[in-house]
C-alpha positions in Angstrom: 28.1 -23.0 62.5 24.9 -24.4 61.5 22.8 -22.2 63.7 24.1 -18.9 62.4 23.7 -20.0 58.8 20.1 -20.8 59.6 19.6 -17.4 61.0 21.3 -15.8 58.0 19.1 -17.7 55.6 16.0 -16.8 57.6 17.1 -13.2 57.5 17.6 -13.3 53.6 14.2 -14.8 53.2 12.5 -12.2 55.3 14.3 -9.5 53.4 13.1 -11.0 50.1 9.7 -11.4 51.4 9.7 -7.6 52.2 10.8 -6.8 48.6 8.0 -9.0 47.2 5.6 -7.4 49.5 6.6 -4.0 48.1 5.2 -4.7 44.6 6.6 -1.5 43.2 10.2 -2.5 44.1 9.6 -6.0 42.7 8.1 -4.5 39.5 11.2 -2.1 39.1 13.5 -5.1 39.3 11.6 -7.3 37.0 11.1 -4.6 34.4 14.9 -4.6 33.7 14.7 -8.3 32.5 14.3 -9.1 28.7 10.8 -10.1 27.7 11.7 -13.8 27.1 12.8 -14.0 30.8 9.7 -12.1 32.0 7.5 -14.8 30.2 9.4 -17.4 32.2 9.2 -15.5 35.4 5.4 -15.6 35.3 5.6 -19.3 36.1 7.6 -18.7 39.3 4.7 -18.0 41.6 1.2 -16.5 41.5 2.5 -13.1 42.8 5.0 -12.8 40.0 2.5 -13.7 37.5 0.0 -11.2 38.7 2.6 -8.3 38.8 4.0 -9.1 35.3 0.5 -9.7 33.7 -0.9 -6.3 35.1 -1.3 -3.4 32.7 0.6 -1.1 35.0 3.8 -3.4 34.8 3.3 -3.7 31.0 3.3 0.1 30.7 6.2 0.4 33.1 8.3 -2.1 31.3 7.7 -0.3 28.0 8.8 3.0 29.6 12.1 1.3 30.8 12.5 -0.2 27.3 12.0 3.0 25.4 15.3 4.3 27.0 17.3 1.8 24.8 15.7 1.7 21.3 17.5 0.0 18.6 17.2 -0.6 14.7 15.5 -3.6 13.3 16.4 -4.7 9.8 14.3 -6.9 7.5 16.8 -7.3 4.6 15.0 -9.8 2.4 12.0 -12.2 2.1 13.0 -15.7 3.2 10.9 -18.7 4.3 10.1 -16.8 7.4 9.9 -13.3 8.6 13.5 -12.6 9.8 14.1 -9.6 11.8 17.6 -8.6 12.8 18.2 -6.3 15.7 21.1 -3.8 15.6 22.6 -2.3 18.6 25.7 -0.1 18.5 26.3 -0.9 14.9 26.3 -4.7 15.5 23.7 -7.3 15.1 22.7 -8.7 18.5 19.8 -11.0 17.9 17.2 -12.2 15.4 13.5 -12.7 15.6 11.7 -15.4 13.4 8.1 -15.2 12.9 5.7 -18.1 13.4 4.3 -19.9 10.4 1.6 -18.0 8.6 -0.5 -19.8 6.1 -0.6 -16.9 3.7 2.6 -14.8 3.7 2.7 -14.0 0.0 4.7 -10.8 -0.6 4.9 -10.0 3.1 5.8 -6.4 3.8 6.5 -4.5 7.2 4.9 -1.1 7.2 5.4 0.0 10.8 7.1 -0.7 14.1 5.7 1.0 17.3 6.4 0.1 20.9 7.3 -3.4 20.1 4.5 -4.2 17.8 5.2 -4.8 14.2 2.5 -4.1 11.5 2.7 -6.3 8.4 0.6 -6.5 5.2 0.5 -9.0 2.4 -1.9 -9.8 -0.5 -5.2 -11.1 0.7 -6.4 -14.7 0.1 -9.8 -15.0 -1.5 -11.2 -18.5 -1.3 -8.4 -20.8 -2.3 -6.5 -18.2 -4.5 -4.3 -15.3 -3.7 -5.4 -11.9 -4.9 -2.3 -10.8 -6.9 -4.1 -8.1 -8.6 -3.9 -5.7 -5.6 -7.5 -5.5 -4.7 -7.0 -6.2 -1.0 -4.5 -6.7 1.7 -4.2 -8.8 4.9 -3.1 -6.8 7.9 -1.3 -8.5 10.8 0.0 -7.1 14.1 2.9 -9.1 15.5 4.8 -8.9 18.7 8.1 -10.7 18.0 9.0 -10.8 21.7 6.0 -12.6 22.9 5.2 -14.3 19.4 1.7 -13.2 19.4 -0.1 -12.4 16.1 -3.4 -10.7 15.3 -5.0 -10.8 11.9 -7.3 -7.8 11.4 -10.8 -8.2 9.9 -11.3 -7.5 6.2 -11.7 -4.0 5.2 -14.1 -2.5 2.5 -13.7 -3.7 -1.1 -11.3 -1.6 -3.2 -10.5 -1.3 -7.0 -6.9 -0.3 -6.2 -4.4 -1.5 -3.7 -5.2 0.1 -0.3 -2.7 2.3 1.5 -2.1 1.8 5.2 -1.0 3.9 8.1 -0.7 3.4 11.9 -1.2 5.9 14.7 -0.7 5.3 18.4 -2.2 6.9 21.4 -3.2 8.9 23.4 -2.7 6.0 26.0 -0.1 3.3 25.7 -1.2 0.5 23.4 -4.1 2.3 21.9 -3.8 2.4 18.1 -5.6 3.1 15.0 -5.0 1.7 11.6 -6.0 4.1 8.7 -6.9 2.4 5.3 -7.2 4.4 2.0 -9.3 2.5 -0.6 -10.9 3.2 -3.8 -14.6 2.1 -3.6 -15.8 -0.1 -6.4 -19.2 1.7 -6.6 -20.1 5.2 -5.4 -23.0 5.3 -3.1 -26.0 6.9 -5.1 -26.3 9.7 -2.5 -22.7 10.8 -3.3 -23.2 11.5 -6.9 -20.9 10.9 -9.8 -19.1 14.2 -9.4 -17.7 13.1 -6.0 -14.3 11.2 -5.7 -14.5 7.6 -4.9 -11.5 7.6 -2.6 -12.4 6.8 1.0 -10.6 6.4 4.2 -11.7 4.0 7.0 -10.1 3.3 10.3 -9.7 0.3 12.6 -9.5 1.0 16.2 -8.1 -1.2 18.9 -10.8 0.0 21.3 -13.6 -1.3 19.1 -12.0 -4.0 17.1 -13.8 -3.0 13.8 -13.5 -0.7 10.7 -15.4 2.5 10.3 -15.3 4.8 7.2 -14.5 8.4 8.1 -14.9 10.1 4.7 -13.2 11.4 1.6 -9.4 12.1 2.2 -7.9 15.2 0.3 -5.3 12.9 -1.3 -4.4 9.3 -2.0 -0.9 8.2 -0.4 1.8 7.2 -2.8 3.4 3.7 -2.7 6.8 3.1 -1.4 9.8 4.7 -3.2 11.4 1.8 -4.8 8.4 0.0 -6.2 7.1 -2.6 -3.6 3.5 -2.1 -4.2 2.5 -3.3 -0.5 4.7 -0.6 1.1 3.9 3.0 1.8 6.2 5.6 3.0 4.4 6.9 6.1 5.5 8.0 9.6 3.7 8.6 12.8 4.8 11.5 14.8 3.4 14.2 17.2 -0.1 12.5 17.0 -0.3 12.4 13.3 0.4 10.0 10.4 2.2 11.5 7.4 2.2 10.2 3.8 3.5 11.6 0.5 1.0 12.5 -2.1 2.1 12.5 -5.7 2.8 15.7 -7.6 0.3 16.5 -10.4 3.2 17.0 -12.8 5.0 13.8 -12.1 3.2 10.9 -10.3 6.5 9.3 -9.2 7.6 12.5 -7.3 6.0 13.7 -4.1 4.2 16.9 -4.3 2.8 17.4 -0.7 2.3 15.4 2.6 -1.1 14.2 3.6 -1.8 14.0 7.4 -4.4 12.5 9.6 -4.4 12.8 13.4 -5.7 10.3 16.0 -8.9 12.3 16.1 -9.2 11.4 12.5 -8.9 15.0 11.1 -7.1 15.4 7.7 -4.5 17.9 6.9 -1.9 18.9 4.3 1.7 20.0 4.7 3.5 21.7 1.6 7.1 20.7 0.8 9.9 23.2 1.3 10.9 23.0 -2.4 10.7 20.8 -5.4 12.0 17.4 -4.5 13.0 14.2 -6.2 11.5 10.7 -6.4 14.3 9.6 -4.0 12.8 11.3 -0.9 12.0 10.0 2.5 10.1 11.0 5.7 11.8 10.2 9.0 11.6 11.0 12.7 14.9 12.9 13.4 15.3 13.8 17.0 11.5 14.0 17.5 10.9 16.2 14.5 9.3 15.4 11.1 12.2 15.4 8.7 12.5 15.3 4.9 15.5 13.5 3.2 16.0 14.3 -0.5 18.8 12.7 -2.5 19.5 14.3 -6.0 20.5 11.8 -8.7 23.1 13.9 -10.6 25.0 15.6 -7.7 24.3 12.8 -5.2 23.8 15.5 -2.7 21.6 14.7 0.4 19.5 17.5 1.7 18.0 17.2 5.3 14.9 19.4 6.1 13.4 19.6 9.6 9.9 20.7 10.5 10.7 22.0 14.0 7.4 23.7 14.6 4.5 21.4 13.7 2.0 24.3 14.1 3.7 26.9 12.0 4.6 24.3 9.3 7.9 26.0 8.5 10.8 23.9 7.2 14.4 24.5 8.1 17.4 23.1 6.1 19.5 21.0 8.7 22.3 20.4 6.2 23.3 19.4 2.7 25.9 16.9 2.5 27.6 14.7 -0.3 26.3 11.2 -0.1 28.3 8.1 -0.8 25.7 6.5 -2.9 26.4 5.9 -6.7 23.8 6.5 -9.3 23.6 2.6 -9.8 22.9 2.2 -6.1 19.3 2.7 -5.2 18.2 3.2 -1.7 15.9 0.4 -0.6 15.0 1.8 2.9 15.7 4.5 5.5 15.1 5.1 9.1 16.3 7.6 11.8 17.1 7.1 15.5 17.9 10.1 17.5 20.6 11.8 15.5 21.5 8.9 13.2 20.1 7.9 9.9 20.5 4.3 8.5 20.3 3.8 4.9 20.0 0.3 3.2 21.0 0.1 -0.5 21.5 -2.7 -2.9 25.2 -2.9 -1.9 25.7 -1.3 1.5 24.4 -0.4 4.9 25.4 3.2 5.6 24.9 5.2 8.9 25.0 9.0 8.9 25.3 11.0 12.1 23.7 14.4 11.5 25.5 16.1 14.4 29.0 14.8 13.5 28.3 14.9 9.7 30.2 11.5 9.5 29.2 8.6 7.3 30.1 4.9 8.4 30.0 1.9 6.2 28.6 -1.0 8.4 30.1 -4.4 8.0 29.0 -7.8 9.1 25.5 -7.1 8.1 22.8 -9.3 6.3 24.1 -9.7 2.6 22.3 -6.8 0.8 22.8 -8.7 -2.5 20.4 -11.5 -1.5 17.3 -11.8 -3.6 14.8 -10.0 -1.6 11.3 -8.4 -1.6 10.2 -5.4 0.3 13.3 -4.7 2.4 12.6 -2.5 5.5 14.2 -0.6 8.3 12.5 0.6 11.4 13.2 1.4 15.0 12.4 -1.1 17.7 11.6 -1.3 21.5 10.9 -4.6 23.0 7.7 -4.9 24.9 4.9 -7.0 26.5 2.1 -5.1 24.7 -0.9 -7.1 23.4 -1.6 -7.1 19.8 -5.2 -6.4 20.7 -4.4 -3.1 22.0 -5.5 -1.9 25.5 -9.0 -3.3 25.2 -9.6 -6.4 27.3 -10.6 -9.7 25.7 -10.5 -12.2 28.7 -11.8 -15.2 26.7 -9.5 -14.7 23.5 -6.6 -13.2 25.4 -3.7 -12.5 23.0 -3.0 -15.9 21.7 -4.0 -15.7 18.0 -1.6 -17.4 15.6 -2.3 -15.2 12.6 -4.6 -17.7 10.8 -7.7 -16.4 12.6 -9.2 -12.9 13.4 
């Protein structure tokens, strides 16, 4: 009996050796594991470490992970950045950030391919700049716990507005920063606007001014000054720009693409201050809630070239007038709303509302609540550029 068992064991070892030699098969197997297990698997042997660390595997793992996106919920500001992951209307897990020396008024502004972009008031010397002159921008991968603090941008008289664009390759990103220059350059003349836009590119690791934007993005809807209601879709970042008649109501949409070209999109009709931009089934969509009737209008821009809006539906919302909407996000055909009292999920295809239970208490004292979609990944916070000496091990307290 001992001899056959030895032969069987030898055959199994040979078969597994064949699988390991076929690195594409090994990569396919490993890519289905959660990131926390992949990080542990890197210590199994040199081969596994090499496979998991390769850019090809990181890209492949992301492609697999994109098949199962989920919602992340940032319900309130606590001692640490707490992110709840929601799958199938239930909370499955929670991420907690590492300790950051300065996390005053921390606000999440974007979540793309497993990287979360956060901003907070900058620290100047030993004091926090609470007057809104500057922001610190961090990129955080909650699965790998890696954090990158971006270098300081140009001085600004007003609180800057931030937007994030990804592509064309995986893990190439650009951060757009709109700021109000403290002094106009003499060559510009006094008649020129002093609003500028600069861009941080992951490929260069530095900021570069790209010129005067045709508008200045609005802050987030419900008052958090650090936030900005923007969305990246179809190679462009989109922000609301305030109406000339009412600075609290959007009047148009400002865009900038990854090639750094500005554009403008007109709104389908006069909207309210309770309006949101979301990615609904791969299309730029506009959600408008009307205070008196509590009707929710959903508009979709199906053709991003013709810029023609189509009304998807108009439905009675379950929100009361005393229930302001804190955050909104869409995933496929579902739209998740966070209010001061409820979490509500609306299915656009079925036209059904669901009140979600067993969620983080919405009545907690909170700052800058946020909802985003999330896809777990191994992506580096540095982007695709290689930095062999520094790697991706920054802790958020250094650039």
